[in-house]
Each structure stands twice: as structure tokens, then as C-alpha cells.
C-alpha positions as CSV (number, residue, x, y, z in Angstrom):
1,M,0.2,0.1,-0.1
2,S,1.2,3.3,-0.9
3,N,1.6,6.8,1.4
4,R,1.5,9.1,-1.2
5,A,-1.5,10.8,0.0
6,L,-0.4,11.0,3.9
7,W,2.7,12.3,2.3
8,S,1.4,15.1,0.0
9,M,-0.9,15.5,2.6
10,R,1.6,16.9,4.7
11,K,3.9,18.4,2.1
12,K,0.5,20.6,2.0
13,H,0.3,21.3,6.1
14,E,4.0,22.4,5.7
15,W,3.6,24.3,2.8
16,L,0.5,26.1,4.5
17,A,2.6,27.1,7.4
18,T,4.7,29.1,5.9
19,P,3.8,32.2,5.1
20,L,3.6,33.8,2.1
21,K,5.9,36.2,0.7
22,K,4.9,39.5,-0.5
23,K,4.3,40.6,-3.9
24,R,6.9,43.5,-5.5
25,V,4.8,46.3,-6.9
26,K,6.6,49.1,-8.9
27,K,6.5,52.4,-7.5
28,A,4.4,53.2,-10.6
29,T,1.9,51.1,-10.8
30,R,1.3,51.4,-6.8
31,L,0.6,55.4,-8.1
32,R,-1.2,54.4,-10.3
33,C,-4.1,52.3,-8.7
34,G,-3.6,54.9,-5.3
35,L,-1.7,52.5,-3.3
36,Q,1.4,54.3,-2.6
37,D,-1.3,57.1,-1.7
38,A,-2.3,55.1,1.5
39,M,0.9,53.8,2.6
40,D,2.3,57.4,2.4
41,R,-1.0,58.1,4.7
42,K,-0.3,54.5,7.3
43,A,3.6,56.3,7.1
44,T,2.5,59.6,8.1
45,A,0.1,58.4,11.0
46,A,2.5,55.7,12.6
47,G,4.9,58.5,12.2
48,E,2.5,61.1,14.7
49,S,1.5,58.9,16.9
50,A,5.2,57.5,17.5
């Protein structure tokens, strides 16, 4: 009897346990979709509270 299904399930859980790497987005793309403005607002809010 093969233990292939158990192995794949274990590998899947190990994969889910590792945090995902953030996707790299260029600054031009961030500006176009409004993400850069949100990041700037978040940075200034964190700077004022600290």
C-alpha cells in the first residue's frame, strides 16, 4: 500500500504553515492604482502617533 496521499497532505500542511512572500509592485504601478497614497497616509499616521 502506498503512502503517497499521506505524504502529499503533510507537504500541503507544511506549505500552508510558511508565510507567503509579499509580491513586489513597482512604484509606478502603486501610484496608478492609488496604493502609494495609502502607504504614505499610513506612514504619516504611524509617525505622528509614535
